KOLLO-500436 format. One record per residue (C-alpha): residue number from 0; x, z, y. Coordinates in steps of 0.2 Angstrom, whole numbers. Layout:
# residues N
LUMMAR   num       u       w       v
LUMMAR   NUM       X       Z       Y
...
END
This chain:
# residues 432
LUMMAR   num       u       w       v
LUMMAR     0    -387    1340     148
LUMMAR     1    -369    1337     153
LUMMAR     2    -367    1334     172
LUMMAR     3    -351    1329     181
LUMMAR     4    -350    1336     199
LUMMAR     5    -334    1337     209
LUMMAR     6    -323    1335     193
LUMMAR     7    -331    1350     185
LUMMAR     8    -340    1348     169
LUMMAR     9    -355    1360     166
LUMMAR    10    -364    1361     150
LUMMAR    11    -383    1365     155
LUMMAR    12    -396    1372     144
LUMMAR    13    -409    1362     135
LUMMAR    14    -426    1363     144
LUMMAR    15    -445    1360     141
LUMMAR    16    -452    1346     151
LUMMAR    17    -470    1341     153
LUMMAR    18    -476    1353     140
LUMMAR    19    -466    1343     127
LUMMAR    20    -451    1350     119
LUMMAR    21    -439    1336     123
LUMMAR    22    -420    1339     121
LUMMAR    23    -411    1327     132
LUMMAR    24    -392    1323     130
LUMMAR    25    -387    1313     145
LUMMAR    26    -371    1312     154
LUMMAR    27    -372    1308     173
LUMMAR    28    -357    1304     184
LUMMAR    29    -360    1313     200
LUMMAR    30    -351    1315     217
LUMMAR    31    -332    1313     215
LUMMAR    32    -321    1306     201
LUMMAR    33    -307    1298     196
LUMMAR    34    -312    1269     177
LUMMAR    35    -322    1259     167
LUMMAR    36    -323    1263     149
LUMMAR    37    -319    1248     138
LUMMAR    38    -314    1238     152
LUMMAR    39    -300    1226     155
LUMMAR    40    -286    1228     168
LUMMAR    41    -291    1223     186
LUMMAR    42    -274    1227     194
LUMMAR    43    -272    1216     210
LUMMAR    44    -291    1213     210
LUMMAR    45    -296    1211     228
LUMMAR    46    -314    1216     224
LUMMAR    47    -310    1234     222
LUMMAR    48    -302    1248     231
LUMMAR    49    -298    1267     228
LUMMAR    50    -304    1280     239
LUMMAR    51    -291    1294     241
LUMMAR    52    -291    1312     248
LUMMAR    53    -275    1314     257
LUMMAR    54    -263    1300     261
LUMMAR    55    -250    1305     248
LUMMAR    56    -262    1309     233
LUMMAR    57    -262    1299     218
LUMMAR    58    -279    1305     213
LUMMAR    59    -294    1293     216
LUMMAR    60    -309    1302     223
LUMMAR    61    -321    1287     221
LUMMAR    62    -321    1268     220
LUMMAR    63    -327    1256     233
LUMMAR    64    -326    1239     239
LUMMAR    65    -322    1229     255
LUMMAR    66    -336    1220     263
LUMMAR    67    -325    1215     278
LUMMAR    68    -307    1218     282
LUMMAR    69    -310    1234     290
LUMMAR    70    -326    1240     282
LUMMAR    71    -327    1248     265
LUMMAR    72    -344    1252     255
LUMMAR    73    -345    1266     244
LUMMAR    74    -357    1280     238
LUMMAR    75    -361    1293     252
LUMMAR    76    -359    1307     239
LUMMAR    77    -341    1302     239
LUMMAR    78    -338    1310     256
LUMMAR    79    -339    1327     246
LUMMAR    80    -348    1341     256
LUMMAR    81    -359    1348     241
LUMMAR    82    -376    1352     247
LUMMAR    83    -373    1345     264
LUMMAR    84    -387    1337     273
LUMMAR    85    -382    1324     286
LUMMAR    86    -392    1325     302
LUMMAR    87    -383    1310     310
LUMMAR    88    -379    1292     305
LUMMAR    89    -361    1295     311
LUMMAR    90    -349    1307     301
LUMMAR    91    -330    1309     303
LUMMAR    92    -321    1312     287
LUMMAR    93    -306    1323     286
LUMMAR    94    -290    1315     278
LUMMAR    95    -299    1302     269
LUMMAR    96    -289    1286     265
LUMMAR    97    -291    1269     256
LUMMAR    98    -277    1261     246
LUMMAR    99    -274    1242     246
LUMMAR   100    -286    1232     235
LUMMAR   101    -283    1233     216
LUMMAR   102    -267    1244     218
LUMMAR   103    -260    1255     206
LUMMAR   104    -261    1271     215
LUMMAR   105    -247    1280     205
LUMMAR   106    -234    1268     212
LUMMAR   107    -241    1260     227
LUMMAR   108    -233    1261     245
LUMMAR   109    -243    1276     253
LUMMAR   110    -238    1269     270
LUMMAR   111    -249    1254     266
LUMMAR   112    -264    1265     264
LUMMAR   113    -276    1265     279
LUMMAR   114    -286    1280     285
LUMMAR   115    -305    1281     287
LUMMAR   116    -309    1285     304
LUMMAR   117    -329    1285     303
LUMMAR   118    -342    1285     290
LUMMAR   119    -359    1278     294
LUMMAR   120    -374    1283     282
LUMMAR   121    -393    1286     283
LUMMAR   122    -397    1301     294
LUMMAR   123    -405    1314     283
LUMMAR   124    -395    1310     267
LUMMAR   125    -395    1326     257
LUMMAR   126    -380    1328     245
LUMMAR   127    -389    1342     235
LUMMAR   128    -389    1341     216
LUMMAR   129    -397    1353     205
LUMMAR   130    -398    1349     186
LUMMAR   131    -408    1364     182
LUMMAR   132    -422    1360     194
LUMMAR   133    -421    1341     190
LUMMAR   134    -417    1338     209
LUMMAR   135    -408    1322     210
LUMMAR   136    -411    1320     229
LUMMAR   137    -393    1315     231
LUMMAR   138    -397    1298     224
LUMMAR   139    -408    1294     239
LUMMAR   140    -399    1282     251
LUMMAR   141    -383    1286     242
LUMMAR   142    -372    1273     252
LUMMAR   143    -360    1274     266
LUMMAR   144    -350    1261     276
LUMMAR   145    -332    1267     280
LUMMAR   146    -324    1261     296
LUMMAR   147    -305    1260     294
LUMMAR   148    -291    1263     307
LUMMAR   149    -285    1245     305
LUMMAR   150    -288    1230     293
LUMMAR   151    -284    1234     275
LUMMAR   152    -282    1216     269
LUMMAR   153    -283    1199     276
LUMMAR   154    -300    1194     270
LUMMAR   155    -316    1186     276
LUMMAR   156    -333    1194     276
LUMMAR   157    -339    1196     258
LUMMAR   158    -356    1188     253
LUMMAR   159    -369    1201     250
LUMMAR   160    -384    1198     239
LUMMAR   161    -401    1198     249
LUMMAR   162    -418    1204     243
LUMMAR   163    -423    1188     234
LUMMAR   164    -406    1187     225
LUMMAR   165    -407    1205     219
LUMMAR   166    -425    1201     213
LUMMAR   167    -419    1186     203
LUMMAR   168    -405    1196     195
LUMMAR   169    -416    1208     189
LUMMAR   170    -430    1197     182
LUMMAR   171    -417    1185     174
LUMMAR   172    -407    1201     168
LUMMAR   173    -391    1193     174
LUMMAR   174    -373    1200     171
LUMMAR   175    -365    1212     183
LUMMAR   176    -346    1214     185
LUMMAR   177    -342    1232     187
LUMMAR   178    -325    1236     194
LUMMAR   179    -318    1254     196
LUMMAR   180    -305    1267     196
LUMMAR   181    -314    1280     185
LUMMAR   182    -310    1287     168
LUMMAR   183    -304    1275     154
LUMMAR   184    -310    1288     141
LUMMAR   185    -319    1304     141
LUMMAR   186    -304    1314     147
LUMMAR   187    -293    1305     160
LUMMAR   188    -290    1291     172
LUMMAR   189    -274    1283     175
LUMMAR   190    -274    1277     193
LUMMAR   191    -278    1259     189
LUMMAR   192    -294    1249     191
LUMMAR   193    -303    1241     177
LUMMAR   194    -318    1229     175
LUMMAR   195    -332    1226     163
LUMMAR   196    -348    1216     162
LUMMAR   197    -364    1224     159
LUMMAR   198    -381    1216     159
LUMMAR   199    -395    1220     173
LUMMAR   200    -411    1229     167
LUMMAR   201    -427    1222     174
LUMMAR   202    -430    1239     183
LUMMAR   203    -419    1250     194
LUMMAR   204    -423    1267     199
LUMMAR   205    -439    1268     188
LUMMAR   206    -428    1270     173
LUMMAR   207    -419    1285     180
LUMMAR   208    -421    1304     182
LUMMAR   209    -421    1302     201
LUMMAR   210    -434    1290     202
LUMMAR   211    -446    1301     212
LUMMAR   212    -434    1300     227
LUMMAR   213    -429    1282     226
LUMMAR   214    -436    1265     231
LUMMAR   215    -436    1253     217
LUMMAR   216    -432    1238     228
LUMMAR   217    -416    1248     234
LUMMAR   218    -409    1250     217
LUMMAR   219    -402    1241     202
LUMMAR   220    -398    1247     184
LUMMAR   221    -387    1240     171
LUMMAR   222    -386    1243     152
LUMMAR   223    -372    1253     144
LUMMAR   224    -366    1251     126
LUMMAR   225    -355    1262     115
LUMMAR   226    -340    1252     119
LUMMAR   227    -342    1248     137
LUMMAR   228    -348    1260     151
LUMMAR   229    -345    1267     168
LUMMAR   230    -337    1285     169
LUMMAR   231    -332    1299     180
LUMMAR   232    -323    1291     196
LUMMAR   233    -333    1275     196
LUMMAR   234    -344    1282     209
LUMMAR   235    -346    1270     224
LUMMAR   236    -339    1256     213
LUMMAR   237    -344    1239     217
LUMMAR   238    -357    1228     207
LUMMAR   239    -354    1209     208
LUMMAR   240    -366    1196     201
LUMMAR   241    -366    1177     201
LUMMAR   242    -382    1170     209
LUMMAR   243    -385    1151     210
LUMMAR   244    -366    1148     206
LUMMAR   245    -359    1159     219
LUMMAR   246    -352    1177     217
LUMMAR   247    -360    1191     228
LUMMAR   248    -358    1209     230
LUMMAR   249    -375    1217     225
LUMMAR   250    -373    1236     224
LUMMAR   251    -362    1252     223
LUMMAR   252    -363    1264     208
LUMMAR   253    -373    1280     211
LUMMAR   254    -373    1287     193
LUMMAR   255    -369    1283     175
LUMMAR   256    -372    1290     158
LUMMAR   257    -353    1291     156
LUMMAR   258    -341    1285     143
LUMMAR   259    -349    1280     126
LUMMAR   260    -366    1279     135
LUMMAR   261    -379    1272     123
LUMMAR   262    -388    1262     136
LUMMAR   263    -405    1268     129
LUMMAR   264    -419    1278     137
LUMMAR   265    -415    1285     153
LUMMAR   266    -396    1281     152
LUMMAR   267    -386    1267     159
LUMMAR   268    -379    1265     177
LUMMAR   269    -389    1266     193
LUMMAR   270    -383    1257     209
LUMMAR   271    -389    1257     227
LUMMAR   272    -392    1239     234
LUMMAR   273    -382    1236     249
LUMMAR   274    -392    1224     259
LUMMAR   275    -406    1236     264
LUMMAR   276    -393    1247     273
LUMMAR   277    -383    1234     283
LUMMAR   278    -393    1238     299
LUMMAR   279    -381    1254     299
LUMMAR   280    -366    1243     301
LUMMAR   281    -374    1232     315
LUMMAR   282    -380    1248     325
LUMMAR   283    -362    1256     325
LUMMAR   284    -348    1243     323
LUMMAR   285    -346    1238     341
LUMMAR   286    -346    1256     347
LUMMAR   287    -333    1260     335
LUMMAR   288    -322    1246     341
LUMMAR   289    -324    1252     358
LUMMAR   290    -318    1270     354
LUMMAR   291    -305    1264     342
LUMMAR   292    -290    1267     354
LUMMAR   293    -296    1285     357
LUMMAR   294    -298    1288     339
LUMMAR   295    -281    1281     335
LUMMAR   296    -273    1292     348
LUMMAR   297    -281    1307     340
LUMMAR   298    -274    1302     323
LUMMAR   299    -257    1301     330
LUMMAR   300    -258    1318     338
LUMMAR   301    -261    1326     320
LUMMAR   302    -248    1316     311
LUMMAR   303    -235    1328     304
LUMMAR   304    -219    1329     313
LUMMAR   305    -206    1324     300
LUMMAR   306    -192    1332     310
LUMMAR   307    -199    1350     307
LUMMAR   308    -195    1360     291
LUMMAR   309    -205    1357     276
LUMMAR   310    -214    1372     269
LUMMAR   311    -222    1370     252
LUMMAR   312    -229    1381     239
LUMMAR   313    -216    1389     227
LUMMAR   314    -223    1385     210
LUMMAR   315    -241    1382     204
LUMMAR   316    -250    1367     200
LUMMAR   317    -266    1363     209
LUMMAR   318    -280    1349     211
LUMMAR   319    -283    1341     228
LUMMAR   320    -294    1354     236
LUMMAR   321    -292    1364     253
LUMMAR   322    -276    1373     257
LUMMAR   323    -270    1383     272
LUMMAR   324    -252    1391     274
LUMMAR   325    -255    1410     280
LUMMAR   326    -243    1421     287
LUMMAR   327    -243    1441     288
LUMMAR   328    -245    1446     306
LUMMAR   329    -232    1459     311
LUMMAR   330    -242    1468     324
LUMMAR   331    -256    1473     312
LUMMAR   332    -251    1467     294
LUMMAR   333    -266    1456     293
LUMMAR   334    -265    1439     285
LUMMAR   335    -269    1425     297
LUMMAR   336    -271    1406     295
LUMMAR   337    -256    1397     302
LUMMAR   338    -257    1379     297
LUMMAR   339    -269    1368     286
LUMMAR   340    -260    1357     273
LUMMAR   341    -254    1341     279
LUMMAR   342    -251    1334     262
LUMMAR   343    -250    1336     243
LUMMAR   344    -234    1332     234
LUMMAR   345    -236    1327     216
LUMMAR   346    -225    1338     204
LUMMAR   347    -219    1329     188
LUMMAR   348    -219    1345     178
LUMMAR   349    -238    1349     182
LUMMAR   350    -252    1342     171
LUMMAR   351    -261    1327     176
LUMMAR   352    -277    1337     179
LUMMAR   353    -268    1348     193
LUMMAR   354    -253    1339     198
LUMMAR   355    -250    1344     216
LUMMAR   356    -243    1357     228
LUMMAR   357    -249    1357     247
LUMMAR   358    -236    1357     261
LUMMAR   359    -235    1357     280
LUMMAR   360    -221    1353     292
LUMMAR   361    -220    1368     304
LUMMAR   362    -209    1381     312
LUMMAR   363    -210    1398     305
LUMMAR   364    -200    1414     311
LUMMAR   365    -186    1418     298
LUMMAR   366    -191    1433     287
LUMMAR   367    -210    1430     289
LUMMAR   368    -221    1434     274
LUMMAR   369    -231    1419     269
LUMMAR   370    -243    1414     256
LUMMAR   371    -255    1399     252
LUMMAR   372    -273    1400     253
LUMMAR   373    -280    1387     241
LUMMAR   374    -299    1385     238
LUMMAR   375    -313    1374     233
LUMMAR   376    -328    1377     247
LUMMAR   377    -342    1387     240
LUMMAR   378    -333    1388     223
LUMMAR   379    -318    1398     221
LUMMAR   380    -302    1406     231
LUMMAR   381    -284    1408     226
LUMMAR   382    -269    1415     235
LUMMAR   383    -252    1411     230
LUMMAR   384    -238    1424     227
LUMMAR   385    -230    1430     243
LUMMAR   386    -214    1423     248
LUMMAR   387    -202    1428     262
LUMMAR   388    -199    1413     272
LUMMAR   389    -181    1408     275
LUMMAR   390    -179    1397     289
LUMMAR   391    -166    1383     286
LUMMAR   392    -150    1385     295
LUMMAR   393    -147    1372     308
LUMMAR   394    -136    1358     303
LUMMAR   395    -120    1358     313
LUMMAR   396    -113    1341     316
LUMMAR   397     -94    1343     318
LUMMAR   398     -86    1335     333
LUMMAR   399     -77    1319     329
LUMMAR   400     -58    1321     330
LUMMAR   401     -52    1311     344
LUMMAR   402     -40    1298     339
LUMMAR   403     -23    1297     348
LUMMAR   404     -15    1281     353
LUMMAR   405       3    1277     358
LUMMAR   406       8    1267     374
LUMMAR   407      25    1260     379
LUMMAR   408      31    1264     397
LUMMAR   409      46    1257     406
LUMMAR   410      56    1261     422
LUMMAR   411      69    1249     424
LUMMAR   412      79    1249     408
LUMMAR   413      72    1266     403
LUMMAR   414      59    1264     390
LUMMAR   415      47    1279     385
LUMMAR   416      32    1280     372
LUMMAR   417      18    1292     376
LUMMAR   418       6    1297     362
LUMMAR   419     -10    1306     367
LUMMAR   420     -29    1304     366
LUMMAR   421     -28    1296     383
LUMMAR   422     -10    1292     386
LUMMAR   423      -3    1291     403
LUMMAR   424      14    1285     408
LUMMAR   425      25    1298     417
LUMMAR   426      27    1296     436
LUMMAR   427      38    1281     441
LUMMAR   428      35    1273     424
LUMMAR   429      23    1258     421
LUMMAR   430      14    1254     406
LUMMAR   431      21    1239     397
END
């Protein structure tokens, strides 16, 4: 089996299941990602947004959709935090942003992106995935609602399909419109949204490997064919369907069989239906609005001071992970954390798979030994080459040269001209 998890591709061994030798080759798109394979351009489409780690990043973590001007719905596994169990319905993401609907995130104005201040999800959601043990519990209740710092777009509330409409979609095998920012082939995404249409199966979770954890009424599934499929990065992407002549959002993507999925057997896409979880929004939205002024002040307090010197890695190409600037403490020659990365700059000479270098705005003593600690939690650690920091020399603004002027002074028939910065007539003379 080939599993996609946090942008890593792992080839897992074939296994024996239920006393029958069954060799399964299934491609599953799991937490994270970068669009719809075989789709058409959806640039400017208001029905889809890109979820982004780091305000200045051009890499999409997942896809999502607005259900109101300030609430985005995505898959809960898009929050990251591999193997984390969420004990509360409230979670505060770190440096998570949403781009304007339908934007090309290669060229959009990063100042138009809006920060996610709160995520609301089912208490007990377990982001644990173990392909060896066939543990797909991360698919259970895999949905979260993101509350934004301010409205992302001027839209009204989006119609959401109810239980009877979901049942109708399944029974009549209506078409779903999928829109996402994921891979456009097996190897890469291009930062733009794409859409495709795939037919609904009559069954949802019962078709998938994670069926033991899931409720059939809370899930939907759509076919995939060799020329059309959802891929890595389409996690959280919206499913729309037209019911009784009106288009409604139905679900968000949990897993897919990947580019070139055959749509047979246990393949195809799996989605979490939205309407059973709307009580989470009702329970927390008013409280969020009352706390919003305080949350905004906290955000402002952590915004980089652009007047401070820029400190960036010298060389190296990295993916968007975790990074901290470290300094060598003079007293005991021990490396200590100095400041967490405040942003990631795209480097044109780096490969598209790892195009960034972390940076901070900070004051560091001239001559201090520095390095960057870059890591993927619970995965790996990397330390950049040591660099002696050279503090920028203060800019000296030359004093403006005072301009001299000339005045004419008179005393009777005597005339004198005085030239100076502030010319004054001699005693007994008057300025003419």
